[in-house]
N, C-alpha and C positions, 0 to 999 in steps of 0.2 A: 388458483395460483399454486404452483408446486413449491413445496418447501425444500430448500437445498440443505442437506446435512452439513454441519460444520463441527470441528473437533475443538477448536480454540476460540476464546474470546480475548483478544489482545487490546489493551488500552492504547489509545493514540496519545502521544506526548508532544509537547511543543519544545523546539530547540530555539536558542537565541539566534543561530545562523542556520541557513539551509544546508542540508547534507548533500554530498555530491551525487549527481544523477547523470548517467550517460546522455550526451547531447541528442543522439538519435531518438532515444526513448522520450525525452522531454518534448521534442518536436512532434512525435507521434501523438502524445497525450494532448498537446496544444490543439492539434487538428481534431481530435476526438471530443475533448471536453471544453476547449477554449482557453485562451491566455489567462483570463481572470481566475479560473478555477485552479489551474496549474500553479500560478503564483501564490494563491491562497494556501495550497497544500504543500508548498515547497519546504516550509519550516516544520512540518509535522513528521514524526517518525514513530516507528513501532519496534519493539524488541521481538524480532521474528522467531517463533518457536521452531521453524523448519531449518532456517539458516543459522540459528543460534548466535545472532548478533543484531545490533541496531541497524535498521534499514529505513531509508526514506519512505514515507508513505506513497510517493509516486512509484517507487519500485514495487512496493506491496500491491498497489492498485493494478499493476500490469502482470502480476504473478497468477499462474493458473489456479493456485489455491485460494485466491481471494474470492469471497462470497459477497460480502457487503460491509459497508461502514454505517453504523447506526448509533447515534448518541455518544460519539467519542469512543466507540469500541469497534474493532475490526473483527469480523467473523472469518475464520480461516479453516480450510479443510484439513490441513496438517499432513498432506500426503508428501512423500519424498520427492525432491526435485532432481531432474536429470542434469548432469554436468556440474 
């Protein structure tokens, strides 16, 4: 198995309420991972080192910099995003 390099280890935090996620993205993730997983992760967020703000984990999950989530920590490549 090939090791994917990552630059940041970002802790996942729990919010009292779910952060806003675009409806289209949420629907895509439901198809990919299932309704149960999406609802479980909807209250999770990370302080994104690339965007420099708090971002819902669901947005982080769909980011090209996302490598993996392991034991409450997201591994991020940290490359600049276009747009």
